[in-house]
N, C-alpha and C positions, 0 to 999 in steps of 0.2 A: 028364620027369626034373627033378623039383624038388628044389632044395637048400635047406635051412633054415640060416639063419645062426645060429651058436652064439655070436656075439660080442656079441649085444645085450645091454644091461644092464637092459632094463625090469624084469626081476625081481629086480634087485638092491635090497637094503634101502636106503631113503632116496630113491629116485628117484620114489616116488609123489608126495611133497611137491612135487617139481619140476614133475610134469606138472599138478597141481593149480594152481600158480602160473601156468604158460603158459596154462592154460585161462582163468584170471581175466584175464590181460592181454589175451588175444584178446577177450574180452567187453567191455572198455573201451578204446576206441581212444585213442591219445595226442592230446591237445588242447593247442595253445599257450596259454600264459598271456595274459591280458588286457594286461599291461604289455608283452610282446613284440609282440603286434599293434598296440598304441598307438605303439610306437617305429618299427615298419616303416611305419605309415600316415604319421607325421610325416616321416620321411626321404623317403617317396615324393611327399609334397606339396611338401616343400622342393625336390626335384629337378625337379619338373615345371615345363616352361616356362610363363611368364607371357603372357597375351594382351596385345598392345600395341594402343592404340586406333589407329584408321585415321582420318588426317587427310585430308580431301578437299581436293585441289589446285583452285585456279581454273582454269577453261577457259582455253585459250590464246585471245588475242584474234585474230580473223580480220584478215588483212592488208588494209589500207585499199585501196579501189578509187580510183584517182585518175584523172586525165585525162593523156593523153599518149601518148607511144610506148611506154613499158614499163609501162603501167597493168595489164596481165594477167599480168605476168611472175611476181609474187610469187604469185598465185593458181596458176599454172601449176606453179611449184617446189612449192608446198605440196601440189598434186594428184598429183604423182607421188612424193611421200614425203619431200620437205624436202631440205635440202642434203646429207645423206649419200647419198641415192639419186642426186641429180644428180652427186655426185662418182664414184660407181660407173659411171653412164652415160658421163661424160667419160672415165674410164679404159679403158672398153671401146670407145670411139670412137677414141682415140689409139692403142690396140693394134690395132685392126682397120685403121685408115689406115695404121699403119706396115707391117702384113702385106701390105696391098695394094699399096703402093708398092714394097717390097723383099721379096717373098716368099722363104723358104727354098728351097735348091735342090731339095730333095725335092718340095715342093709345085708349084714351077714346072716340073720335069721330067715330073711326072705329068699336070699339067694340060695341058702341050704334047703328050704322047703321046696323051692321051685326046682333045683337039680335033683333033689332025693325024691321027688314025687309026692310031697307031702300035700300039695295043692293041686294034685293032678286031677282030682274029680271035679273040682271048681272049674279049672281051665278046660278040663277035657268036655264039660257041658257046653262052654262058650266056643271052643273050637268046633266042636260037633255041629252046633248051629250054624256057624259060619260055613264051615264045609258042606253042609246040606243046602244051604242057599245058593252055593256056587254050583253044586251038582243039578239042583232042581231048575235053577235059571231064574 
């Protein structure tokens, strides 16, 4: 069941010229003018970042090796990453020493129960299951 549309104006007078104009426009695609392309290129080049020259820095001088008690200290500090790395190691040392001397209550009670056998029944069940898995394959 096809219905033909009766509201089309293709047959109306004066529309044949319009179809010819559309066909001509389809045949010649629009192109930007040379002036527009030149302005776009100039703006793009103006906004493009410029390369900066790379300046090579002189290499750091190696610490002098001297004689005495602390002769290798400078080389050891440089070997671990310099003073920032030594600062991080010192902070870790201080925090670890502080936790070792005065541990929080939760850590202390857990360690006491673990070493004294307070939680041996719970851990024993878990370890027995793991052990039996290894033995049975």
